[in-house]
C-alpha positions as CSV (number, residue, x, y, z in Angstrom):
1,M,0.0,-0.1,0.1
2,R,1.0,3.8,-1.0
3,K,1.5,6.0,2.3
4,A,0.4,9.1,2.0
5,A,-0.1,11.8,5.4
6,L,-3.5,12.8,5.8
7,L,-3.8,16.5,6.6
8,L,-6.9,16.6,7.1
9,T,-5.2,21.2,7.4
10,V,-4.1,20.8,3.6
11,T,-6.2,21.2,0.6
12,A,-4.9,20.6,-2.7
13,L,-5.5,23.5,-5.6
14,C,-6.3,21.9,-8.4
15,H,-5.8,24.9,-11.2
16,L,-9.0,25.4,-13.2
17,L,-8.5,24.5,-16.8
18,Y,-11.6,25.1,-19.0
19,A,-14.0,28.4,-18.0
20,K,-15.6,29.1,-14.7
21,P,-19.7,29.3,-14.4
22,A,-20.6,32.3,-11.7
23,D,-23.3,30.7,-9.4
24,D,-24.3,31.9,-5.6
25,K,-23.6,28.5,-4.1
26,S,-20.6,26.0,-3.7
27,I,-20.7,22.4,-5.1
28,V,-19.8,19.5,-3.2
29,I,-19.0,16.5,-4.1
30,L,-18.3,13.5,-1.6
31,Y,-16.2,10.1,-3.0
32,E,-15.5,7.3,-1.5
33,N,-13.9,4.2,-3.1
34,D,-13.5,0.2,-2.1
35,V,-15.7,-0.4,0.3
36,H,-15.6,-3.3,0.6
37,C,-18.8,-4.0,2.4
38,A,-18.0,-1.4,5.3
39,I,-21.5,-0.7,5.5
40,D,-21.9,1.2,8.9
41,G,-20.0,4.0,6.2
42,Y,-23.4,4.5,4.7
43,Q,-25.4,6.5,7.0
44,K,-22.1,8.7,7.9
45,M,-21.6,9.7,4.5
46,A,-24.8,10.6,3.7
47,G,-26.2,12.1,6.6
48,L,-22.1,14.4,5.9
49,R,-24.3,15.0,2.9
50,D,-27.3,16.1,4.7
51,R,-25.5,18.3,6.8
52,I,-23.8,19.9,3.9
53,A,-26.8,20.5,2.0
54,D,-28.0,23.2,4.0
55,T,-25.5,25.4,2.7
56,A,-24.0,23.8,-0.9
57,Y,-25.3,22.4,-4.2
58,V,-24.0,18.1,-3.1
59,A,-23.8,15.1,-4.9
60,V,-22.4,11.5,-3.3
61,V,-20.3,9.3,-5.6
62,G,-18.1,6.4,-5.6
63,C,-15.2,5.1,-7.5
64,G,-16.0,1.0,-7.2
65,D,-15.5,-2.2,-5.5
66,F,-18.7,-2.6,-3.1
67,V,-20.7,-5.5,-3.6
68,Q,-17.7,-7.7,-2.6
69,G,-14.8,-7.8,0.1
70,G,-17.1,-8.4,3.6
71,T,-19.6,-10.3,5.2
72,A,-22.1,-8.2,3.9
73,G,-21.2,-9.2,0.7
74,A,-20.3,-12.6,1.1
75,I,-23.3,-14.2,2.9
76,S,-25.9,-12.2,0.1
77,R,-24.0,-12.5,-3.1
78,G,-23.9,-8.7,-2.6
79,Q,-27.6,-8.0,-2.2
80,Y,-27.6,-6.8,1.6
81,V,-25.3,-3.8,0.1
82,A,-27.4,-3.1,-2.8
83,D,-30.2,-2.9,-0.3
84,I,-28.7,-0.3,1.6
85,M,-26.8,1.6,-1.3
86,Q,-30.6,2.2,-2.7
87,Y,-31.0,4.6,0.1
88,M,-27.5,6.9,-0.6
89,D,-29.2,8.8,-3.4
90,Y,-25.7,8.4,-5.6
91,A,-25.1,10.9,-8.3
92,A,-22.9,8.1,-10.0
93,I,-20.7,5.2,-9.7
94,T,-18.2,3.3,-11.3
95,L,-17.2,-0.4,-11.8
96,G,-14.5,-2.0,-9.8
97,N,-13.0,-5.1,-10.3
98,H,-14.4,-7.1,-7.6
99,E,-18.1,-5.9,-9.2
100,F,-17.0,-9.0,-11.4
101,D,-16.5,-11.2,-9.1
102,Y,-19.9,-12.6,-9.6
103,P,-21.2,-13.1,-13.2
104,V,-22.3,-9.4,-15.3
105,A,-25.7,-11.0,-15.2
106,H,-25.5,-11.0,-11.0
107,T,-24.2,-7.8,-11.0
108,A,-26.6,-5.8,-13.2
109,K,-29.2,-7.0,-11.5
110,L,-27.5,-5.4,-7.9
111,L,-26.8,-2.2,-9.6
112,K,-30.6,-1.9,-11.1
113,H,-31.4,-2.1,-7.2
114,I,-29.4,0.3,-6.4
115,G,-31.3,2.1,-9.4
116,V,-28.1,5.5,-9.2
117,P,-26.9,5.9,-12.9
118,V,-23.7,3.4,-13.6
119,V,-20.7,4.9,-15.4
120,S,-17.7,3.3,-17.1
121,A,-16.5,4.0,-20.4
122,N,-14.1,1.4,-20.9
123,F,-16.1,-1.9,-20.3
124,T,-17.7,-2.9,-23.8
125,K,-18.9,-6.3,-25.3
126,Q,-16.8,-8.0,-26.9
127,G,-15.4,-6.1,-30.4
128,K,-16.6,-3.3,-29.5
129,N,-16.0,0.5,-28.6
130,K,-20.1,1.3,-27.2
131,P,-19.7,1.1,-23.7
132,L,-22.3,-1.0,-21.8
133,Y,-23.2,0.7,-19.2
134,K,-23.1,5.1,-20.2
135,P,-19.2,6.1,-19.8
136,F,-20.6,9.8,-18.4
137,V,-23.4,11.7,-16.3
138,I,-23.9,15.3,-16.2
139,K,-25.5,17.2,-13.2
140,R,-26.6,20.0,-13.1
141,F,-25.8,22.0,-10.1
142,G,-27.5,25.5,-10.5
143,K,-26.5,27.1,-13.3
144,T,-23.5,24.9,-13.5
145,K,-23.1,20.9,-15.4
146,V,-20.5,18.6,-13.6
147,A,-20.1,15.7,-15.9
148,F,-18.8,12.0,-14.0
149,V,-17.1,9.7,-16.5
150,G,-15.8,6.8,-15.3
151,A,-13.0,4.1,-15.6
152,S,-12.8,0.6,-14.4
153,T,-9.3,-0.9,-13.7
154,P,-8.5,-3.2,-16.9
155,T,-6.5,-5.8,-15.1
156,T,-10.0,-6.9,-14.2
157,F,-10.0,-9.1,-17.1
158,Y,-7.2,-10.6,-16.0
159,T,-8.1,-10.8,-12.0
160,E,-11.6,-11.7,-12.6
161,A,-11.9,-13.2,-15.7
162,A,-14.8,-15.5,-15.7
163,A,-17.0,-13.3,-16.0
164,F,-15.3,-12.0,-19.5
165,Y,-16.7,-15.4,-20.9
166,N,-19.1,-17.6,-22.2
167,G,-17.9,-20.9,-21.4
168,D,-14.9,-20.4,-23.5
169,K,-15.8,-17.2,-25.7
170,Q,-15.1,-14.1,-24.5
171,V,-18.0,-11.5,-24.2
172,Y,-17.3,-8.1,-23.3
173,E,-14.1,-6.8,-23.0
174,M,-12.1,-3.6,-21.0
175,H,-9.9,-2.7,-23.4
176,E,-6.4,-3.1,-22.1
177,K,-4.5,-1.2,-25.4
178,D,-7.3,1.7,-25.3
179,S,-8.7,2.3,-22.5
180,Y,-7.5,5.9,-22.4
181,V,-9.1,7.0,-25.9
182,L,-12.2,5.2,-25.0
183,I,-11.5,8.0,-21.5
184,Q,-11.4,10.7,-24.1
185,K,-14.1,10.2,-26.1
186,A,-16.1,10.4,-23.0
187,V,-14.6,13.2,-21.9
188,N,-14.3,15.7,-25.1
189,K,-18.2,14.2,-25.8
190,A,-19.2,15.8,-22.0
191,R,-17.4,18.8,-22.8
192,K,-19.1,19.3,-26.0
193,K,-22.6,18.7,-23.9
194,G,-21.7,21.6,-21.8
195,A,-20.0,20.2,-19.3
196,Q,-17.9,23.1,-17.7
197,Y,-15.8,20.4,-15.2
198,V,-15.2,16.9,-15.5
199,V,-14.5,14.7,-12.8
200,V,-13.3,11.0,-13.8
201,L,-14.9,8.4,-10.9
202,S,-11.8,5.6,-11.5
203,H,-11.4,2.2,-10.0
204,L,-7.5,2.3,-12.0
205,G,-5.2,2.2,-8.8
206,E,-1.8,4.8,-8.4
207,D,0.2,1.8,-9.0
208,P,2.0,0.3,-12.1
209,N,0.4,-2.9,-13.2
210,Q,0.3,-5.5,-16.2
211,T,-1.6,-3.8,-18.3
212,D,0.1,-0.5,-18.0
213,V,-3.3,1.4,-17.1
214,D,-3.1,3.3,-14.4
215,S,-4.4,6.5,-13.3
216,H,-1.5,8.4,-13.2
217,G,-1.0,6.8,-17.3
218,L,-4.9,8.3,-17.7
219,V,-4.0,12.1,-16.6
220,R,-0.3,12.0,-18.6
221,N,-2.3,10.5,-21.4
222,T,-5.6,12.8,-21.7
223,T,-7.1,16.5,-21.1
224,G,-10.2,18.5,-20.0
225,I,-10.4,15.9,-17.3
226,D,-10.5,18.8,-14.2
227,I,-9.8,15.4,-11.3
228,V,-9.4,12.2,-10.5
229,L,-11.0,10.6,-7.7
230,D,-9.4,7.4,-7.6
231,G,-9.7,3.6,-6.2
232,H,-8.2,-0.1,-6.6
233,T,-5.2,0.6,-4.8
234,H,-6.5,1.1,-1.3
235,S,-4.4,4.0,-0.7
236,V,-5.0,7.3,1.3
237,V,-3.8,10.3,-1.1
238,L,-4.6,13.5,-0.4
239,H,-3.2,14.8,-3.7
240,D,-0.8,13.6,-6.3
241,T,-0.6,16.0,-9.1
242,V,-0.2,14.7,-12.3
243,L,0.8,16.5,-15.8
244,N,-1.8,15.8,-18.4
245,K,-0.7,15.5,-22.0
246,A,-1.1,19.7,-22.4
247,G,1.6,20.0,-19.4
248,K,-1.7,21.1,-17.3
249,P,-1.7,20.0,-13.5
250,V,-4.7,17.5,-12.5
251,V,-5.3,16.0,-9.5
252,V,-5.9,12.3,-8.2
253,S,-7.3,11.3,-4.8
254,E,-7.9,8.5,-3.3
255,T,-9.8,7.6,0.2
256,G,-7.6,4.4,1.4
257,T,-10.4,1.0,2.0
258,A,-13.5,0.6,3.6
259,F,-14.5,4.0,4.8
260,M,-11.2,5.1,6.4
261,N,-12.4,8.7,4.7
262,V,-14.2,10.5,3.4
263,G,-13.0,12.7,0.1
264,K,-14.5,16.2,-0.2
265,L,-14.5,17.7,-3.1
266,L,-15.3,21.3,-3.0
267,I,-15.8,23.5,-5.9
268,T,-16.4,27.8,-5.4
269,P,-18.4,29.7,-7.2
270,D,-15.4,31.3,-8.5
271,G,-13.5,28.3,-10.1
272,R,-11.1,27.0,-7.4
273,L,-11.1,23.4,-6.4
274,T,-10.4,22.1,-3.2
275,N,-10.4,18.1,-1.7
276,T,-10.3,17.2,1.4
277,L,-9.9,13.5,3.2
278,I,-12.5,13.2,6.4
279,P,-11.9,10.2,8.7
280,V,-15.5,8.6,8.7
281,K,-14.8,7.7,12.3
282,D,-15.3,11.7,12.6
283,I,-18.6,12.1,11.5
284,P,-20.8,13.3,13.9
285,Y,-23.6,12.6,11.1
286,T,-26.4,10.2,10.3
287,N,-29.0,9.4,7.5
288,E,-31.6,7.9,9.5
289,R,-33.1,6.0,6.3
290,V,-29.8,4.6,5.6
291,R,-29.3,3.9,9.2
292,L,-32.4,1.4,9.4
293,A,-31.5,0.3,6.0
294,T,-28.2,-0.8,7.9
295,D,-29.9,-2.1,11.0
296,S,-32.0,-4.2,9.4
297,V,-29.3,-6.2,7.4
298,K,-26.6,-6.3,10.4
299,Q,-29.6,-8.1,12.2
300,L,-29.9,-10.6,9.2
301,M,-26.5,-11.1,9.2
302,R,-26.4,-11.5,13.1
303,E,-28.4,-13.8,13.1
304,L,-26.4,-16.0,10.3
305,T,-22.7,-15.0,12.0
306,Q,-23.0,-15.0,15.4
307,R,-21.8,-18.4,16.1
308,V,-18.4,-18.5,17.7
309,V,-16.3,-21.7,15.6
310,C,-12.7,-21.3,17.8
311,H,-10.7,-19.5,20.3
312,S,-8.0,-18.2,18.9
313,D,-4.9,-17.2,20.9
314,V,-2.8,-15.4,18.5
315,A,-4.0,-11.9,16.2
316,L,-3.9,-14.0,12.6
317,R,-1.9,-11.1,10.6
318,L,-2.1,-9.8,7.5
319,F,-0.7,-5.8,8.1
320,D,2.4,-4.0,8.9
321,A,2.4,-1.5,11.3
322,E,2.5,0.5,8.3
323,G,-0.3,-0.7,6.8
324,N,1.4,-2.7,3.9
325,Q,-0.6,-5.6,2.6
326,L,1.7,-8.3,4.0
327,V,0.0,-11.0,2.7
328,R,0.3,-10.1,-0.7
329,M,4.1,-9.9,-0.3
330,E,5.9,-12.2,1.4
331,E,4.7,-14.7,4.2
332,T,1.9,-14.4,6.9
333,N,0.7,-16.5,9.8
334,T,-2.8,-16.5,8.5
335,G,-2.1,-17.6,4.9
336,D,0.0,-20.5,6.5
337,I,-3.4,-21.9,8.7
338,I,-5.8,-21.5,5.5
339,C,-3.5,-23.6,2.8
340,D,-3.2,-25.8,5.9
341,A,-6.7,-25.9,5.6
342,Y,-6.7,-26.5,2.1
343,R,-3.9,-29.4,1.9
344,I,-5.5,-31.4,4.7
345,I,-8.9,-31.1,4.4
346,S,-8.3,-32.0,1.1
347,G,-5.4,-34.6,1.2
348,A,-3.5,-32.4,-1.8
349,D,0.3,-32.5,-2.0
350,I,0.7,-28.8,-1.4
351,A,-1.8,-25.7,-1.2
352,L,-2.0,-22.4,-2.9
353,A,-4.1,-19.3,-1.7
354,N,-3.4,-15.9,-3.4
355,G,-2.9,-13.0,-0.7
356,G,-5.8,-11.4,-2.2
357,G,-8.1,-13.6,-1.8
358,I,-7.4,-13.0,1.8
359,R,-9.1,-9.9,3.2
360,K,-8.7,-9.4,7.0
361,E,-7.2,-10.0,10.0
362,K,-8.5,-10.7,13.6
363,F,-7.7,-10.0,16.5
364,A,-6.5,-13.1,19.6
365,G,-9.9,-14.1,21.2
366,D,-13.2,-15.9,20.3
367,L,-13.3,-16.1,16.1
368,T,-17.6,-16.1,14.8
369,Y,-18.0,-17.6,11.5
370,G,-18.9,-13.6,10.9
371,D,-15.2,-13.2,11.7
372,I,-13.8,-16.1,9.1
373,T,-16.0,-15.0,6.6
374,D,-14.2,-11.6,6.6
375,I,-10.8,-13.2,6.3
376,L,-12.6,-15.7,3.3
377,P,-15.4,-13.5,2.3
378,Y,-15.2,-14.1,-1.5
379,D,-17.8,-17.2,-3.3
380,N,-14.7,-19.3,-3.6
381,N,-14.6,-22.9,-3.1
382,L,-11.8,-25.4,-2.8
383,W,-10.5,-27.5,-6.3
384,V,-7.5,-29.9,-6.4
385,V,-5.8,-29.9,-9.9
386,E,-2.7,-31.5,-11.3
387,A,0.2,-29.4,-11.8
388,T,3.7,-30.3,-13.3
389,G,6.8,-29.4,-11.5
390,A,7.8,-27.2,-13.9
391,T,4.2,-25.3,-14.1
392,L,4.4,-24.1,-10.3
393,L,7.8,-22.9,-10.7
394,E,6.9,-20.8,-13.6
395,L,3.6,-19.7,-11.1
396,L,5.8,-19.0,-8.1
397,R,7.8,-16.9,-10.2
398,R,5.2,-14.9,-12.5
399,C,3.0,-14.4,-8.9
400,T,6.7,-12.8,-7.4
401,A,7.9,-10.5,-10.0
402,L,5.7,-7.9,-8.5
403,L,8.0,-7.8,-5.1
404,P,8.5,-5.7,-4.4
405,L,5.9,-4.0,-4.4
406,E,2.1,-5.8,-3.1
407,D,0.2,-8.9,-6.0
408,G,-2.9,-9.6,-5.4
409,F,-1.2,-12.9,-7.1
410,F,1.1,-13.4,-4.2
411,P,1.5,-17.3,-3.0
412,Q,0.9,-18.3,0.4
413,V,1.4,-22.1,0.8
414,S,2.0,-25.0,2.6
415,G,3.0,-28.5,1.6
416,M,6.3,-26.4,-0.1
417,R,8.8,-24.0,0.6
418,Y,10.6,-21.4,-1.5
419,T,12.8,-18.2,-2.0
420,V,12.2,-15.2,-3.9
421,H,15.6,-12.9,-5.2
422,V,13.7,-9.5,-5.4
423,K,16.9,-7.9,-7.3
424,D,16.5,-10.4,-10.4
425,H,13.0,-11.3,-9.8
426,T,14.2,-15.3,-10.0
427,V,12.9,-18.2,-7.4
428,S,14.9,-20.6,-6.0
429,D,15.3,-24.1,-3.5
430,V,11.8,-24.9,-4.6
431,E,11.3,-27.7,-2.0
432,V,7.9,-30.0,-2.1
433,L,7.2,-31.7,1.7
434,N,7.3,-35.5,1.7
435,R,3.8,-36.9,3.4
436,T,5.7,-40.1,3.4
437,T,8.4,-39.0,5.6
438,G,7.8,-35.6,6.4
439,E,11.3,-34.3,4.5
440,Y,10.9,-31.5,2.1
441,E,12.7,-32.6,-0.9
442,P,13.5,-30.7,-4.3
443,I,10.8,-30.0,-6.9
444,Q,10.7,-32.2,-10.1
445,P,10.1,-30.5,-12.8
446,Q,8.8,-33.7,-15.0
447,K,7.4,-34.4,-12.0
448,T,2.7,-34.4,-11.8
449,Y,1.8,-32.9,-8.4
450,S,-1.5,-32.2,-6.8
451,V,-2.3,-29.3,-5.7
452,A,-5.4,-27.2,-3.8
453,T,-6.5,-24.0,-4.0
454,I,-9.8,-22.6,-4.8
455,D,-11.6,-22.5,-8.1
456,Y,-11.0,-18.5,-8.9
457,C,-7.2,-19.2,-9.8
458,V,-8.4,-22.7,-11.7
459,T,-10.8,-21.0,-14.2
460,G,-11.4,-17.5,-12.8
461,G,-8.1,-15.8,-13.1
462,G,-6.3,-15.8,-10.9
463,F,-2.6,-16.7,-10.4
464,Y,-2.3,-15.2,-13.7
465,D,-4.2,-18.4,-15.2
466,I,-1.1,-20.6,-14.9
467,L,-3.1,-23.2,-13.7
468,R,-6.2,-22.7,-16.2
469,N,-5.1,-25.7,-17.9
470,C,-5.0,-28.2,-15.9
471,K,-7.0,-31.2,-15.0
472,V,-8.8,-30.9,-12.2
473,I,-9.1,-34.0,-10.1
474,Y,-11.5,-32.5,-7.1
475,R,-14.6,-30.0,-7.6
476,G,-15.1,-29.0,-4.3
477,D,-18.6,-27.4,-3.6
478,R,-18.1,-25.9,-0.3
479,L,-16.8,-22.3,0.5
480,Y,-13.3,-21.7,1.2
481,R,-14.7,-20.2,4.7
482,D,-16.4,-23.3,5.5
483,V,-13.1,-25.5,4.6
484,F,-11.1,-23.3,6.8
485,V,-14.3,-23.9,9.3
486,D,-13.6,-27.2,9.0
487,Y,-9.9,-27.5,9.3
488,I,-10.5,-25.7,12.5
489,E,-13.1,-28.0,14.4
490,K,-11.8,-31.0,12.9
491,H,-8.2,-31.2,13.1
492,L,-7.6,-27.8,15.7
493,N,-10.0,-29.1,18.2
494,R,-11.8,-26.1,17.5
495,H,-8.3,-23.8,19.2
496,I,-6.0,-22.4,17.0
497,T,-2.4,-21.9,19.5
498,N,1.0,-20.2,19.1
499,N,1.7,-23.0,17.0
500,Y,1.0,-20.2,14.7
501,A,1.9,-17.4,16.7
502,E,4.5,-16.6,14.2
503,P,4.5,-17.4,9.9
504,Q,6.6,-21.0,9.7
505,G,9.9,-20.3,7.8
506,R,7.7,-21.5,4.2
507,I,8.7,-18.5,2.3
508,R,12.4,-16.7,2.2
509,I,12.3,-13.3,0.8
510,I,16.1,-11.6,-0.3
511,K,15.7,-8.3,-1.4
512,N,19.9,-7.6,-2.5
C-alpha cells in the first residue's frame, strides 16, 4: 500500500483548466472507493451530505469495489450491500474489479436494484467500442454542469476473468490497449454537451500493473479532466498532482479502503477546486433512512454469523504497522493456517492461496463464523488440480515478480517452501513436502503434483491463469471459508494455538 500523510488542514488546489461559470453556492462532491462491504460508513457519509446540503449543492459518488470483500456481500451475493446503497442517492458510481466477482448479469441486477447511474467508459462487449454502461453522466448544480466519467481497471480481465466469458467464448472486454482513448472520447463528448467540470470516477489505482493502465497514466495521456477520484489500490492519497498531455496539473485523490475516509471535493463559485479527506470515525452525523436499512442488514447478518467457531490464542495478521498488505508480498501466519486447511482437508500434496483472497486480519480471542467470513469473504470453492513441477515453478516466478510491490496473486503456501530473489525476480530452493517421510525434497519439474486452491485460481483468472489448463481432479462445492472452519473444528479442536503465532518459514525473501 502506498503511504500518504492524511493532513486534514491541507488542501489540494486544482488549477482550473476551463471557463468557470458564476453561481451563488459552492458545489461539494463527497466520494468513496473500495468500501468492500464496510456498511456502517454509508449512514455517516449520507449524514454528512445532508448536513452540507443546507449551504451548498452536494452530491455523493462511488469509485468501485462495493459488493464484495466483507461479510455483508459474502453471505448475500452482494444483495445486502445493494439494499443499503439504494438509499444513498448517488449521483454516479463506477465499476471496480470486484463487481466482476459475480457474473455480469448478476451484478447488473444488483446495480438495477441500487438504481443509480453507472458509468464506465472502457467496459464493452467483445469487439465493440460502445460502453455497456454510460461512459459519463452530467449533473446540473445551479447553473453549473459537472460530468462524471467512469474508468474501470483493465486488470479485471485477468483477476476476474470468468465474468468475461460464456464458456470458452469471450463476451466482454476492458480495452487494455485503448482505455485512455475511450476515456478521452467520453471527456470530449461531455465537454461538447456543456460540462464545465469533468470529474473522473476511477477504479484504476496509482500503482504500476501488468496492463500499464493507471490513474497517473490516464492523466498524462489525456486532456480536459479536472480531477481524478481514484480507487483500486486502497491508498490514502490526499493529492497527487500529475501533468496532463497539455502540461496542465491534475489532482488524483483516493480515500483508502473500508470507509477509512470520505473524500470531499469543493468547487467554489469562483472556480477553485479543493479536496479534503475526512476520517469516517470523526463524522458525527447519520442519515436515519440509511441507518435503518443498515440495522436491518446487520440483524440478518447476526442471525447467520454469530456462532463461535473457535478461540484463537494468536492474532491472525495480514498487515504491518504501516498498513502494508504483507499477505500480498511475504509469508503470513494467516496465509499459513489457511493453506494448511486447504492441503489437509483435501489431502493434496501442496496448497496455494492467493494473497488477495485473504481480506481481513483478526485479533486473538473468540472467532465467530462472521469473523471467518471477513477473512475469506468471496464465493470461492476448494478445488484440486494436477500440476507439473515446471508449472508450479512458473507460477511462483510470475506471482512474485512484482516484489517489492504488492500483488494480489502472491502465493501463500502449504506443503512447499521457496526463496524469492527480489532484485533479479527469480525463485530458487523450491521444495515440496514428502508426505511419507515428512521431509522437504527439491521440486521435480517433470513430476505431477496435486495442488489444492480455490476455483478462482483455476478458472477465474487467479495466479495469472497459469493453472487454467491443469487437469481438475476434485471440484469441491463447499466455500473456501467452510473448508477453513472444518480444519479448525476437526483438526485443531476449535483452538488456534501459538503454533501459528508466527509464519512457519515457508517463504524466504532476499531483497539484495
